[in-house]
Each structure stands twice: as structure tokens, then as C-alpha cells.
PDB file as gemmi writes it, atoms N, CA and C in Angstrom:
CRYST1    1.000    1.000    1.000  90.00  90.00  90.00 P 1                      
ATOM      1  N   UNK A   1     -50.037   5.937 -19.046  1.00  0.00           N  
ATOM      2  CA  UNK A   1     -49.348   4.883 -18.376  1.00  0.00           C  
ATOM      3  C   UNK A   1     -48.352   4.261 -19.350  1.00  0.00           C  
ATOM      4  N   UNK A   2     -47.142   4.084 -18.904  1.00  0.00           N  
ATOM      5  CA  UNK A   2     -46.100   3.526 -19.749  1.00  0.00           C  
ATOM      6  C   UNK A   2     -45.941   2.038 -19.482  1.00  0.00           C  
ATOM      7  N   UNK A   3     -45.693   1.296 -20.531  1.00  0.00           N  
ATOM      8  CA  UNK A   3     -45.446  -0.137 -20.463  1.00  0.00           C  
ATOM      9  C   UNK A   3     -44.089  -0.401 -21.098  1.00  0.00           C  
ATOM     10  N   UNK A   4     -43.658  -1.639 -21.051  1.00  0.00           N  
ATOM     11  CA  UNK A   4     -42.459  -2.029 -21.786  1.00  0.00           C  
ATOM     12  C   UNK A   4     -42.878  -2.993 -22.879  1.00  0.00           C  
ATOM     13  N   UNK A   5     -42.140  -2.943 -23.977  1.00  0.00           N  
ATOM     14  CA  UNK A   5     -42.406  -3.848 -25.084  1.00  0.00           C  
ATOM     15  C   UNK A   5     -41.070  -4.284 -25.669  1.00  0.00           C  
ATOM     16  N   UNK A   6     -41.113  -5.402 -26.355  1.00  0.00           N  
ATOM     17  CA  UNK A   6     -39.904  -5.924 -26.989  1.00  0.00           C  
ATOM     18  C   UNK A   6     -39.642  -5.153 -28.283  1.00  0.00           C  
ATOM     19  N   UNK A   7     -38.402  -4.855 -28.520  1.00  0.00           N  
ATOM     20  CA  UNK A   7     -37.970  -4.175 -29.745  1.00  0.00           C  
ATOM     21  C   UNK A   7     -36.674  -4.848 -30.196  1.00  0.00           C  
ATOM     22  N   UNK A   8     -36.245  -4.561 -31.418  1.00  0.00           N  
ATOM     23  CA  UNK A   8     -34.977  -5.169 -31.884  1.00  0.00           C  
ATOM     24  C   UNK A   8     -33.793  -4.871 -30.966  1.00  0.00           C  
ATOM     25  N   UNK A   9     -33.846  -3.745 -30.272  1.00  0.00           N  
ATOM     26  CA  UNK A   9     -32.748  -3.361 -29.378  1.00  0.00           C  
ATOM     27  C   UNK A   9     -32.966  -3.853 -27.954  1.00  0.00           C  
ATOM     28  N   UNK A  10     -33.986  -4.679 -27.715  1.00  0.00           N  
ATOM     29  CA  UNK A  10     -34.309  -5.155 -26.376  1.00  0.00           C  
ATOM     30  C   UNK A  10     -35.596  -4.510 -25.897  1.00  0.00           C  
ATOM     31  N   UNK A  11     -35.818  -4.534 -24.598  1.00  0.00           N  
ATOM     32  CA  UNK A  11     -37.038  -3.950 -24.048  1.00  0.00           C  
ATOM     33  C   UNK A  11     -36.945  -2.425 -24.077  1.00  0.00           C  
ATOM     34  N   UNK A  12     -38.060  -1.808 -24.474  1.00  0.00           N  
ATOM     35  CA  UNK A  12     -38.125  -0.352 -24.498  1.00  0.00           C  
ATOM     36  C   UNK A  12     -39.420   0.085 -23.828  1.00  0.00           C  
ATOM     37  N   UNK A  13     -39.426   1.327 -23.356  1.00  0.00           N  
ATOM     38  CA  UNK A  13     -40.617   1.889 -22.740  1.00  0.00           C  
ATOM     39  C   UNK A  13     -41.597   2.259 -23.841  1.00  0.00           C  
ATOM     40  N   UNK A  14     -42.864   1.951 -23.622  1.00  0.00           N  
ATOM     41  CA  UNK A  14     -43.886   2.201 -24.623  1.00  0.00           C  
ATOM     42  C   UNK A  14     -45.062   2.922 -23.985  1.00  0.00           C  
ATOM     43  N   UNK A  15     -45.653   3.848 -24.729  1.00  0.00           N  
ATOM     44  CA  UNK A  15     -46.842   4.562 -24.268  1.00  0.00           C  
ATOM     45  C   UNK A  15     -48.110   3.820 -24.657  1.00  0.00           C  
ATOM     46  N   UNK A  16     -47.974   2.664 -25.295  1.00  0.00           N  
ATOM     47  CA  UNK A  16     -49.133   1.867 -25.663  1.00  0.00           C  
ATOM     48  C   UNK A  16     -49.642   2.110 -27.066  1.00  0.00           C  
ATOM     49  N   UNK A  17     -48.875   2.803 -27.877  1.00  0.00           N  
ATOM     50  CA  UNK A  17     -49.245   3.069 -29.270  1.00  0.00           C  
ATOM     51  C   UNK A  17     -48.128   2.580 -30.185  1.00  0.00           C  
ATOM     52  N   UNK A  18     -47.955   1.263 -30.317  1.00  0.00           N  
ATOM     53  CA  UNK A  18     -46.802   0.741 -31.064  1.00  0.00           C  
ATOM     54  C   UNK A  18     -46.762   1.184 -32.523  1.00  0.00           C  
ATOM     55  N   UNK A  19     -47.914   1.341 -33.166  1.00  0.00           N  
ATOM     56  CA  UNK A  19     -47.931   1.783 -34.563  1.00  0.00           C  
ATOM     57  C   UNK A  19     -47.384   3.193 -34.716  1.00  0.00           C  
ATOM     58  N   UNK A  20     -47.820   4.085 -33.855  1.00  0.00           N  
ATOM     59  CA  UNK A  20     -47.337   5.472 -33.885  1.00  0.00           C  
ATOM     60  C   UNK A  20     -45.866   5.525 -33.505  1.00  0.00           C  
ATOM     61  N   UNK A  21     -45.497   4.766 -32.478  1.00  0.00           N  
ATOM     62  CA  UNK A  21     -44.105   4.756 -32.036  1.00  0.00           C  
ATOM     63  C   UNK A  21     -43.178   4.253 -33.137  1.00  0.00           C  
ATOM     64  N   UNK A  22     -43.605   3.215 -33.840  1.00  0.00           N  
ATOM     65  CA  UNK A  22     -42.796   2.687 -34.942  1.00  0.00           C  
ATOM     66  C   UNK A  22     -42.678   3.725 -36.063  1.00  0.00           C  
ATOM     67  N   UNK A  23     -43.755   4.420 -36.339  1.00  0.00           N  
ATOM     68  CA  UNK A  23     -43.754   5.452 -37.368  1.00  0.00           C  
ATOM     69  C   UNK A  23     -42.775   6.575 -37.012  1.00  0.00           C  
ATOM     70  N   UNK A  24     -42.803   7.024 -35.775  1.00  0.00           N  
ATOM     71  CA  UNK A  24     -41.889   8.080 -35.329  1.00  0.00           C  
ATOM     72  C   UNK A  24     -40.452   7.585 -35.340  1.00  0.00           C  
ATOM     73  N   UNK A  25     -40.230   6.352 -34.892  1.00  0.00           N  
ATOM     74  CA  UNK A  25     -38.870   5.798 -34.877  1.00  0.00           C  
ATOM     75  C   UNK A  25     -38.299   5.668 -36.283  1.00  0.00           C  
ATOM     76  N   UNK A  26     -39.126   5.186 -37.222  1.00  0.00           N  
ATOM     77  CA  UNK A  26     -38.633   4.961 -38.588  1.00  0.00           C  
ATOM     78  C   UNK A  26     -38.555   6.254 -39.392  1.00  0.00           C  
ATOM     79  N   UNK A  27     -39.376   7.231 -39.035  1.00  0.00           N  
ATOM     80  CA  UNK A  27     -39.470   8.510 -39.753  1.00  0.00           C  
ATOM     81  C   UNK A  27     -39.871   8.331 -41.214  1.00  0.00           C  
ATOM     82  N   UNK A  28     -40.525   7.229 -41.525  1.00  0.00           N  
ATOM     83  CA  UNK A  28     -40.987   6.964 -42.887  1.00  0.00           C  
ATOM     84  C   UNK A  28     -42.490   7.237 -42.957  1.00  0.00           C  
ATOM     85  N   UNK A  29     -42.837   8.430 -43.392  1.00  0.00           N  
ATOM     86  CA  UNK A  29     -44.225   8.867 -43.454  1.00  0.00           C  
ATOM     87  C   UNK A  29     -44.796   8.773 -44.863  1.00  0.00           C  
ATOM     88  N   UNK A  30     -44.124   8.079 -45.751  1.00  0.00           N  
ATOM     89  CA  UNK A  30     -44.545   8.016 -47.149  1.00  0.00           C  
ATOM     90  C   UNK A  30     -45.967   7.486 -47.285  1.00  0.00           C  
ATOM     91  N   UNK A  31     -46.241   6.326 -46.710  1.00  0.00           N  
ATOM     92  CA  UNK A  31     -47.582   5.745 -46.829  1.00  0.00           C  
ATOM     93  C   UNK A  31     -48.634   6.617 -46.161  1.00  0.00           C  
ATOM     94  N   UNK A  32     -48.315   7.116 -44.976  1.00  0.00           N  
ATOM     95  CA  UNK A  32     -49.269   7.966 -44.251  1.00  0.00           C  
ATOM     96  C   UNK A  32     -49.563   9.227 -45.052  1.00  0.00           C  
ATOM     97  N   UNK A  33     -48.523   9.838 -45.593  1.00  0.00           N  
ATOM     98  CA  UNK A  33     -48.715  11.057 -46.384  1.00  0.00           C  
ATOM     99  C   UNK A  33     -49.592  10.806 -47.605  1.00  0.00           C  
ATOM    100  N   UNK A  34     -49.367   9.684 -48.274  1.00  0.00           N  
ATOM    101  CA  UNK A  34     -50.166   9.369 -49.465  1.00  0.00           C  
ATOM    102  C   UNK A  34     -51.635   9.177 -49.112  1.00  0.00           C  
ATOM    103  N   UNK A  35     -51.902   8.424 -48.051  1.00  0.00           N  
ATOM    104  CA  UNK A  35     -53.285   8.168 -47.643  1.00  0.00           C  
ATOM    105  C   UNK A  35     -53.953   9.465 -47.183  1.00  0.00           C  
ATOM    106  N   UNK A  36     -53.249  10.239 -46.368  1.00  0.00           N  
ATOM    107  CA  UNK A  36     -53.824  11.494 -45.878  1.00  0.00           C  
ATOM    108  C   UNK A  36     -54.055  12.481 -47.018  1.00  0.00           C  
ATOM    109  N   UNK A  37     -53.118  12.544 -47.955  1.00  0.00           N  
ATOM    110  CA  UNK A  37     -53.271  13.468 -49.078  1.00  0.00           C  
ATOM    111  C   UNK A  37     -54.488  13.094 -49.926  1.00  0.00           C  
ATOM    112  N   UNK A  38     -54.650  11.814 -50.191  1.00  0.00           N  
ATOM    113  CA  UNK A  38     -55.798  11.362 -50.977  1.00  0.00           C  
ATOM    114  C   UNK A  38     -57.105  11.671 -50.256  1.00  0.00           C  
ATOM    115  N   UNK A  39     -57.165  11.343 -48.971  1.00  0.00           N  
ATOM    116  CA  UNK A  39     -58.378  11.609 -48.186  1.00  0.00           C  
ATOM    117  C   UNK A  39     -58.659  13.104 -48.102  1.00  0.00           C  
ATOM    118  N   UNK A  40     -57.618  13.895 -47.900  1.00  0.00           N  
ATOM    119  CA  UNK A  40     -57.779  15.347 -47.787  1.00  0.00           C  
ATOM    120  C   UNK A  40     -58.319  15.932 -49.090  1.00  0.00           C  
ATOM    121  N   UNK A  41     -57.789  15.476 -50.216  1.00  0.00           N  
ATOM    122  CA  UNK A  41     -58.263  15.982 -51.508  1.00  0.00           C  
ATOM    123  C   UNK A  41     -59.715  15.611 -51.757  1.00  0.00           C  
ATOM    124  N   UNK A  42     -60.091  14.375 -51.404  1.00  0.00           N  
ATOM    125  CA  UNK A  42     -61.484  13.968 -51.568  1.00  0.00           C  
ATOM    126  C   UNK A  42     -62.404  14.780 -50.669  1.00  0.00           C  
ATOM    127  N   UNK A  43     -61.972  15.013 -49.444  1.00  0.00           N  
ATOM    128  CA  UNK A  43     -62.774  15.824 -48.522  1.00  0.00           C  
ATOM    129  C   UNK A  43     -62.869  17.262 -48.999  1.00  0.00           C  
ATOM    130  N   UNK A  44     -61.787  17.754 -49.565  1.00  0.00           N  
ATOM    131  CA  UNK A  44     -61.792  19.117 -50.096  1.00  0.00           C  
ATOM    132  C   UNK A  44     -62.815  19.261 -51.210  1.00  0.00           C  
ATOM    133  N   UNK A  45     -62.877  18.262 -52.082  1.00  0.00           N  
ATOM    134  CA  UNK A  45     -63.884  18.278 -53.153  1.00  0.00           C  
ATOM    135  C   UNK A  45     -65.291  18.255 -52.567  1.00  0.00           C  
ATOM    136  N   UNK A  46     -65.501  17.412 -51.572  1.00  0.00           N  
ATOM    137  CA  UNK A  46     -66.817  17.321 -50.948  1.00  0.00           C  
ATOM    138  C   UNK A  46     -67.202  18.608 -50.239  1.00  0.00           C  
ATOM    139  N   UNK A  47     -66.230  19.283 -49.648  1.00  0.00           N  
ATOM    140  CA  UNK A  47     -66.545  20.506 -48.905  1.00  0.00           C  
ATOM    141  C   UNK A  47     -66.972  21.642 -49.826  1.00  0.00           C  
ATOM    142  N   UNK A  48     -66.578  21.569 -51.101  1.00  0.00           N  
ATOM    143  CA  UNK A  48     -66.931  22.623 -52.057  1.00  0.00           C  
ATOM    144  C   UNK A  48     -68.301  22.404 -52.712  1.00  0.00           C  
ATOM    145  N   UNK A  49     -68.817  21.191 -52.573  1.00  0.00           N  
ATOM    146  CA  UNK A  49     -70.123  20.898 -53.170  1.00  0.00           C  
ATOM    147  C   UNK A  49     -71.200  21.615 -52.350  1.00  0.00           C  
ATOM    148  N   UNK A  50     -72.044  22.336 -53.027  1.00  0.00           N  
ATOM    149  CA  UNK A  50     -73.067  23.125 -52.349  1.00  0.00           C  
ATOM    150  C   UNK A  50     -74.233  22.266 -51.861  1.00  0.00           C  
ATOM    151  N   UNK A  51     -74.322  21.059 -52.363  1.00  0.00           N  
ATOM    152  CA  UNK A  51     -75.409  20.166 -51.990  1.00  0.00           C  
ATOM    153  C   UNK A  51     -75.194  19.665 -50.561  1.00  0.00           C  
ATOM    154  N   UNK A  52     -76.077  19.989 -49.676  1.00  0.00           N  
ATOM    155  CA  UNK A  52     -76.014  19.495 -48.303  1.00  0.00           C  
ATOM    156  C   UNK A  52     -75.009  20.227 -47.454  1.00  0.00           C  
ATOM    157  N   UNK A  53     -75.469  21.203 -46.703  1.00  0.00           N  
ATOM    158  CA  UNK A  53     -74.587  21.992 -45.841  1.00  0.00           C  
ATOM    159  C   UNK A  53     -73.938  21.132 -44.762  1.00  0.00           C  
ATOM    160  N   UNK A  54     -74.687  20.164 -44.245  1.00  0.00           N  
ATOM    161  CA  UNK A  54     -74.156  19.301 -43.191  1.00  0.00           C  
ATOM    162  C   UNK A  54     -72.977  18.487 -43.707  1.00  0.00           C  
ATOM    163  N   UNK A  55     -73.094  17.976 -44.904  1.00  0.00           N  
ATOM    164  CA  UNK A  55     -72.018  17.175 -45.507  1.00  0.00           C  
ATOM    165  C   UNK A  55     -70.759  18.019 -45.687  1.00  0.00           C  
ATOM    166  N   UNK A  56     -70.941  19.252 -46.114  1.00  0.00           N  
ATOM    167  CA  UNK A  56     -69.812  20.154 -46.305  1.00  0.00           C  
ATOM    168  C   UNK A  56     -69.122  20.448 -44.974  1.00  0.00           C  
ATOM    169  N   UNK A  57     -69.906  20.692 -43.931  1.00  0.00           N  
ATOM    170  CA  UNK A  57     -69.338  20.958 -42.606  1.00  0.00           C  
ATOM    171  C   UNK A  57     -68.573  19.747 -42.080  1.00  0.00           C  
ATOM    172  N   UNK A  58     -69.135  18.567 -42.283  1.00  0.00           N  
ATOM    173  CA  UNK A  58     -68.465  17.347 -41.824  1.00  0.00           C  
ATOM    174  C   UNK A  58     -67.152  17.134 -42.566  1.00  0.00           C  
ATOM    175  N   UNK A  59     -67.132  17.420 -43.849  1.00  0.00           N  
ATOM    176  CA  UNK A  59     -65.901  17.284 -44.639  1.00  0.00           C  
ATOM    177  C   UNK A  59     -64.839  18.250 -44.132  1.00  0.00           C  
ATOM    178  N   UNK A  60     -65.252  19.474 -43.814  1.00  0.00           N  
ATOM    179  CA  UNK A  60     -64.291  20.457 -43.296  1.00  0.00           C  
ATOM    180  C   UNK A  60     -63.747  20.036 -41.937  1.00  0.00           C  
ATOM    181  N   UNK A  61     -64.598  19.460 -41.098  1.00  0.00           N  
ATOM    182  CA  UNK A  61     -64.131  18.968 -39.794  1.00  0.00           C  
ATOM    183  C   UNK A  61     -63.122  17.839 -39.977  1.00  0.00           C  
ATOM    184  N   UNK A  62     -63.389  16.949 -40.908  1.00  0.00           N  
ATOM    185  CA  UNK A  62     -62.465  15.843 -41.168  1.00  0.00           C  
ATOM    186  C   UNK A  62     -61.141  16.366 -41.716  1.00  0.00           C  
ATOM    187  N   UNK A  63     -61.203  17.382 -42.571  1.00  0.00           N  
ATOM    188  CA  UNK A  63     -59.978  17.983 -43.102  1.00  0.00           C  
ATOM    189  C   UNK A  63     -59.157  18.586 -41.964  1.00  0.00           C  
ATOM    190  N   UNK A  64     -59.836  19.243 -41.033  1.00  0.00           N  
ATOM    191  CA  UNK A  64     -59.154  19.844 -39.891  1.00  0.00           C  
ATOM    192  C   UNK A  64     -58.511  18.759 -39.020  1.00  0.00           C  
ATOM    193  N   UNK A  65     -59.201  17.619 -38.878  1.00  0.00           N  
ATOM    194  CA  UNK A  65     -58.649  16.513 -38.103  1.00  0.00           C  
ATOM    195  C   UNK A  65     -57.362  15.985 -38.740  1.00  0.00           C  
ATOM    196  N   UNK A  66     -57.347  15.888 -40.062  1.00  0.00           N  
ATOM    197  CA  UNK A  66     -56.137  15.445 -40.761  1.00  0.00           C  
ATOM    198  C   UNK A  66     -55.006  16.451 -40.540  1.00  0.00           C  
ATOM    199  N   UNK A  67     -55.319  17.744 -40.643  1.00  0.00           N  
ATOM    200  CA  UNK A  67     -54.304  18.779 -40.414  1.00  0.00           C  
ATOM    201  C   UNK A  67     -53.736  18.683 -39.003  1.00  0.00           C  
ATOM    202  N   UNK A  68     -54.595  18.493 -38.012  1.00  0.00           N  
ATOM    203  CA  UNK A  68     -54.136  18.391 -36.627  1.00  0.00           C  
ATOM    204  C   UNK A  68     -53.292  17.135 -36.406  1.00  0.00           C  
ATOM    205  N   UNK A  69     -53.662  16.049 -37.038  1.00  0.00           N  
ATOM    206  CA  UNK A  69     -52.905  14.807 -36.915  1.00  0.00           C  
ATOM    207  C   UNK A  69     -51.506  14.972 -37.505  1.00  0.00           C  
ATOM    208  N   UNK A  70     -51.420  15.576 -38.667  1.00  0.00           N  
ATOM    209  CA  UNK A  70     -50.107  15.806 -39.281  1.00  0.00           C  
ATOM    210  C   UNK A  70     -49.266  16.761 -38.425  1.00  0.00           C  
ATOM    211  N   UNK A  71     -49.911  17.755 -37.846  1.00  0.00           N  
ATOM    212  CA  UNK A  71     -49.217  18.671 -36.956  1.00  0.00           C  
ATOM    213  C   UNK A  71     -48.688  17.930 -35.727  1.00  0.00           C  
ATOM    214  N   UNK A  72     -49.470  17.004 -35.225  1.00  0.00           N  
ATOM    215  CA  UNK A  72     -49.044  16.200 -34.084  1.00  0.00           C  
ATOM    216  C   UNK A  72     -47.831  15.353 -34.435  1.00  0.00           C  
ATOM    217  N   UNK A  73     -47.831  14.742 -35.615  1.00  0.00           N  
ATOM    218  CA  UNK A  73     -46.666  13.962 -36.045  1.00  0.00           C  
ATOM    219  C   UNK A  73     -45.412  14.837 -36.091  1.00  0.00           C  
ATOM    220  N   UNK A  74     -45.546  16.052 -36.631  1.00  0.00           N  
ATOM    221  CA  UNK A  74     -44.400  16.964 -36.698  1.00  0.00           C  
ATOM    222  C   UNK A  74     -43.896  17.308 -35.296  1.00  0.00           C  
ATOM    223  N   UNK A  75     -44.833  17.553 -34.385  1.00  0.00           N  
ATOM    224  CA  UNK A  75     -44.457  17.889 -33.020  1.00  0.00           C  
ATOM    225  C   UNK A  75     -43.765  16.712 -32.329  1.00  0.00           C  
ATOM    226  N   UNK A  76     -44.266  15.505 -32.555  1.00  0.00           N  
ATOM    227  CA  UNK A  76     -43.626  14.325 -31.976  1.00  0.00           C  
ATOM    228  C   UNK A  76     -42.208  14.142 -32.502  1.00  0.00           C  
ATOM    229  N   UNK A  77     -42.007  14.413 -33.794  1.00  0.00           N  
ATOM    230  CA  UNK A  77     -40.650  14.329 -34.349  1.00  0.00           C  
ATOM    231  C   UNK A  77     -39.736  15.386 -33.732  1.00  0.00           C  
ATOM    232  N   UNK A  78     -40.250  16.593 -33.545  1.00  0.00           N  
ATOM    233  CA  UNK A  78     -39.446  17.642 -32.916  1.00  0.00           C  
ATOM    234  C   UNK A  78     -39.044  17.243 -31.504  1.00  0.00           C  
ATOM    235  N   UNK A  79     -39.971  16.660 -30.764  1.00  0.00           N  
ATOM    236  CA  UNK A  79     -39.668  16.195 -29.408  1.00  0.00           C  
ATOM    237  C   UNK A  79     -38.610  15.107 -29.449  1.00  0.00           C  
ATOM    238  N   UNK A  80     -38.744  14.183 -30.396  1.00  0.00           N  
ATOM    239  CA  UNK A  80     -37.754  13.112 -30.544  1.00  0.00           C  
ATOM    240  C   UNK A  80     -36.365  13.698 -30.781  1.00  0.00           C  
ATOM    241  N   UNK A  81     -36.280  14.684 -31.676  1.00  0.00           N  
ATOM    242  CA  UNK A  81     -34.985  15.297 -31.978  1.00  0.00           C  
ATOM    243  C   UNK A  81     -34.416  16.031 -30.768  1.00  0.00           C  
ATOM    244  N   UNK A  82     -35.277  16.704 -30.008  1.00  0.00           N  
ATOM    245  CA  UNK A  82     -34.801  17.394 -28.797  1.00  0.00           C  
ATOM    246  C   UNK A  82     -34.264  16.402 -27.777  1.00  0.00           C  
ATOM    247  N   UNK A  83     -34.960  15.278 -27.610  1.00  0.00           N  
ATOM    248  CA  UNK A  83     -34.507  14.255 -26.666  1.00  0.00           C  
ATOM    249  C   UNK A  83     -33.170  13.682 -27.122  1.00  0.00           C  
ATOM    250  N   UNK A  84     -33.034  13.402 -28.425  1.00  0.00           N  
ATOM    251  CA  UNK A  84     -31.764  12.889 -28.943  1.00  0.00           C  
ATOM    252  C   UNK A  84     -30.637  13.881 -28.712  1.00  0.00           C  
ATOM    253  N   UNK A  85     -30.912  15.156 -28.908  1.00  0.00           N  
ATOM    254  CA  UNK A  85     -29.898  16.191 -28.689  1.00  0.00           C  
ATOM    255  C   UNK A  85     -29.504  16.260 -27.212  1.00  0.00           C  
ATOM    256  N   UNK A  86     -30.495  16.161 -26.334  1.00  0.00           N  
ATOM    257  CA  UNK A  86     -30.204  16.175 -24.898  1.00  0.00           C  
ATOM    258  C   UNK A  86     -29.358  14.969 -24.500  1.00  0.00           C  
ATOM    259  N   UNK A  87     -29.653  13.810 -25.069  1.00  0.00           N  
ATOM    260  CA  UNK A  87     -28.862  12.613 -24.775  1.00  0.00           C  
ATOM    261  C   UNK A  87     -27.428  12.758 -25.257  1.00  0.00           C  
ATOM    262  N   UNK A  88     -27.243  13.345 -26.447  1.00  0.00           N  
ATOM    263  CA  UNK A  88     -25.892  13.567 -26.972  1.00  0.00           C  
ATOM    264  C   UNK A  88     -25.109  14.485 -26.049  1.00  0.00           C  
ATOM    265  N   UNK A  89     -25.749  15.564 -25.597  1.00  0.00           N  
ATOM    266  CA  UNK A  89     -25.070  16.511 -24.700  1.00  0.00           C  
ATOM    267  C   UNK A  89     -24.674  15.850 -23.392  1.00  0.00           C  
ATOM    268  N   UNK A  90     -25.576  15.049 -22.836  1.00  0.00           N  
ATOM    269  CA  UNK A  90     -25.266  14.402 -21.555  1.00  0.00           C  
ATOM    270  C   UNK A  90     -24.150  13.373 -21.723  1.00  0.00           C  
ATOM    271  N   UNK A  91     -24.074  12.717 -22.871  1.00  0.00           N  
ATOM    272  CA  UNK A  91     -23.020  11.742 -23.112  1.00  0.00           C  
ATOM    273  C   UNK A  91     -21.678  12.429 -23.317  1.00  0.00           C  
ATOM    274  N   UNK A  92     -21.661  13.585 -23.970  1.00  0.00           N  
ATOM    275  CA  UNK A  92     -20.393  14.294 -24.173  1.00  0.00           C  
ATOM    276  C   UNK A  92     -19.896  14.895 -22.861  1.00  0.00           C  
ATOM    277  N   UNK A  93     -20.788  15.266 -21.967  1.00  0.00           N  
ATOM    278  CA  UNK A  93     -20.370  15.794 -20.664  1.00  0.00           C  
ATOM    279  C   UNK A  93     -19.741  14.701 -19.817  1.00  0.00           C  
ATOM    280  N   UNK A  94     -20.230  13.473 -19.957  1.00  0.00           N  
ATOM    281  CA  UNK A  94     -19.701  12.348 -19.196  1.00  0.00           C  
ATOM    282  C   UNK A  94     -18.345  11.904 -19.711  1.00  0.00           C  
ATOM    283  N   UNK A  95     -18.115  12.097 -21.003  1.00  0.00           N  
ATOM    284  CA  UNK A  95     -16.874  11.614 -21.613  1.00  0.00           C  
ATOM    285  C   UNK A  95     -15.700  12.497 -21.304  1.00  0.00           C  
TER     286      UNK A  95                                                      
END                                                                             
């Protein structure tokens, strides 16, 4: 369900995830990358420890979740770029 929210450019359509939307709009993934990289490295260390098979499996699942999340961010950026390209084409056809 889409909502509207206030933005510097006026009201915009929102999917209800303002943090993610702001991240995609700004394209500044520096903080996210640092946090994910640190967590991924710690999980990687835990997954290699032979003590506790369950702990190792859980660490690997968490690592996979981080990989999928980063993949999702990349896909959202690709969609954003495609939409921007489509808007440019439609504006040049009108002009």
C-alpha cells in the first residue's frame, strides 16, 4: 500500500519504508556497507568455529541474509535508474 509523505521537494509517494527510501534516494551506502561488512566478518569467523554446529549454521544463515539484503539494495538502485531513464525518454518525446 502506498502512502504520501512530505519531502524537501513536496509530497511524494511512499511505500512506507522512509529509511530505505532515503537510502536509495541519497545513494550513500557508506554507513550501511561498514556495518554490514563488520557484521559479515564477525559472522564469518563464527561460522568457521567448529564448536557448536548450530551456532555455525545460524552464522551462515545470517551471512546469507546480509548478502540477500545487499543484493536487494543493488536491485532497487537498478530499478531507480531504469525509472529515471524512462522519465528522461518520455520528457524528450514531449519536447
